C-alpha positions in Angstrom: 20.1 18.9 -63.4 23.1 20.6 -61.4 21.3 22.5 -58.8 18.3 20.6 -58.5 15.7 19.9 -55.9 17.8 18.6 -53.2 14.8 17.1 -51.5 14.1 14.8 -54.7 15.4 11.4 -55.4 16.4 10.1 -58.6 17.8 6.7 -59.5 21.1 6.2 -62.1 21.3 3.2 -63.8 25.1 2.1 -65.1 26.4 -0.8 -66.5 30.0 -2.2 -65.9 31.9 -4.8 -67.5 33.0 -6.3 -64.3 31.8 -7.0 -60.9 35.2 -5.8 -59.0 35.1 -2.7 -61.0 31.3 -2.0 -60.2 31.9 -2.4 -56.6 35.3 -0.2 -57.0 32.8 2.2 -58.8 30.0 2.1 -55.9 32.3 2.3 -53.2 33.9 5.8 -54.7 30.5 7.2 -55.3 29.0 6.6 -51.9 32.4 7.7 -50.1 32.1 10.7 -51.8 28.5 11.2 -50.9 27.3 11.0 -54.5 25.1 8.5 -53.6 23.8 6.9 -50.3 23.2 3.7 -51.7 24.2 1.4 -54.7 23.1 -2.1 -55.7 24.9 -4.1 -57.7 22.8 -7.0 -60.1 25.0 -9.4 -61.3 23.9 -11.6 -64.2 22.9 -8.7 -66.8 23.5 -9.9 -70.4 23.7 -6.9 -72.9 23.2 -6.5 -76.8 23.9 -3.3 -78.2 25.5 -1.7 -81.5 28.9 -0.3 -80.9 31.1 1.1 -84.1 28.8 -0.5 -86.5 29.0 -3.9 -84.9 26.5 -5.8 -82.7 27.9 -7.2 -79.5 26.9 -9.3 -76.9 28.5 -8.9 -73.1 27.8 -10.1 -69.6 27.7 -6.9 -67.4 26.8 -6.1 -63.9 23.9 -3.1 -63.6 24.5 -0.5 -60.6 21.5 0.9 -59.6 22.5 4.2 -57.6 20.0 6.4 -55.4 21.1 9.9 -55.0 19.5 13.3 -54.4 18.9 15.5 -57.8 21.0 18.1 -56.6 24.1 15.5 -57.0 23.5 14.2 -60.7 25.6 16.5 -62.3 28.5 16.1 -60.3 27.5 12.1 -60.4 27.3 12.5 -64.2 30.7 14.0 -64.6 32.5 11.8 -62.0 31.2 8.1 -63.4 33.4 8.6 -66.7 36.3 9.4 -64.7 35.8 6.1 -62.5 34.5 3.8 -65.4 36.4 2.0 -68.1 34.0 2.5 -71.1 34.9 5.1 -73.4 31.1 6.1 -73.2 29.4 4.8 -70.2 25.8 4.2 -69.9 24.4 7.0 -67.3 20.9 6.8 -67.4 18.7 9.3 -64.8 15.3 7.9 -63.6 12.4 10.2 -62.0 11.2 8.3 -58.7 7.5 8.2 -57.9 6.3 8.3 -54.3 8.4 5.8 -52.2 8.8 5.6 -48.3 9.3 9.2 -47.0 11.7 7.8 -44.4 13.8 6.2 -46.9 13.9 9.2 -49.6 14.9 11.6 -46.8 17.8 8.8 -45.8 19.1 8.9 -49.5 18.7 13.1 -49.5 20.9 13.0 -45.9 23.6 10.8 -47.3 24.0 12.5 -50.7 24.4 15.8 -49.1 27.5 17.4 -50.0 30.4 16.8 -47.7 
């Protein structure tokens, strides 16, 4: 998605094993203008298969709002900041929404 439409907003979902680390990751990507806003949702339980075994762990969910053209850099940066060997990075398209809010996301996700 590198070089994507600078006027299109995407939602990126990332899970993290703890709230403090999630806050650090969120603060870093907002500071670096890779996202306009990150919501941190606590109380998540993830059940997943990893290396042949079923796991169940408490996690927090980061809901990241960013401009499409920042996705490539964001997908590169998250693994650098994340403790997991394979962090979840799921990009979700947006449909509609408040134009003023979407414009704000695009403006705040602009390259510095």
